[in-house]
C-alpha positions in Angstrom: -32.9 -20.9 -43.5 -32.8 -23.0 -40.3 -29.2 -22.2 -39.9 -29.8 -18.4 -40.1 -32.6 -18.7 -37.5 -30.4 -20.7 -35.2 -27.6 -18.2 -35.7 -29.9 -15.2 -34.9 -31.5 -16.9 -32.0 -28.1 -17.7 -30.5 -27.3 -14.0 -30.2 -30.7 -12.7 -28.9 -31.6 -12.5 -25.3 -33.7 -15.4 -24.0 -37.3 -14.8 -22.9 -38.3 -15.4 -19.3 -40.2 -18.5 -20.4 -37.1 -19.9 -22.2 -35.0 -19.3 -19.1 -37.6 -21.1 -16.9 -37.8 -24.0 -19.3 -34.0 -24.4 -19.4 -33.7 -24.2 -15.6 -36.6 -26.7 -15.2 -34.8 -29.2 -17.5 -31.6 -28.7 -15.5 -33.4 -29.3 -12.3 -34.8 -32.6 -13.6 -31.3 -33.7 -14.5 -30.0 -32.7 -11.1 -32.7 -34.6 -9.4 -31.9 -37.8 -11.4 -28.2 -37.4 -10.5 -29.2 -36.9 -6.8 -31.4 -40.0 -6.8 -28.6 -42.0 -8.3 -26.3 -40.8 -5.6 -28.8 -41.8 -2.9 -29.2 -45.3 -4.4 -25.4 -45.7 -4.5 -24.9 -44.4 -0.9 -27.7 -46.7 0.3 -26.1 -49.7 -1.4 -22.7 -48.9 0.2 -24.3 -48.5 3.6 -26.1 -51.8 3.3 -22.9 -53.5 2.1 -21.0 -52.2 5.1 -23.7 -53.1 7.6 -23.7 -56.7 6.3 -19.9 -56.8 6.5 -20.0 -55.6 10.1 -22.6 -58.2 11.0 -20.6 -60.9 9.3 -17.3 -59.9 10.9 -18.8 -59.6 14.3 -20.2 -63.1 14.0 -16.8 -64.4 12.9 -15.1 -62.6 15.8 -17.5 -64.3 18.3 -16.8 -67.7 16.7 -13.1 -67.3 17.2 -13.4 -66.0 20.8 -15.2 -69.2 21.9 
């Protein structure tokens, strides 16, 4: 019975509420992916800033 209902539901048009629920779920997933990307980019930025500081310090040491 569940299979028949699933099969029938697959071919019918979605209700506006079902469309909204599906889009809302996708938006939550997109937000999580965006937050992960921001965290990664921030970590890369911090790494490069630390490297620049370290390399500038070394450069000053060798110039003396």
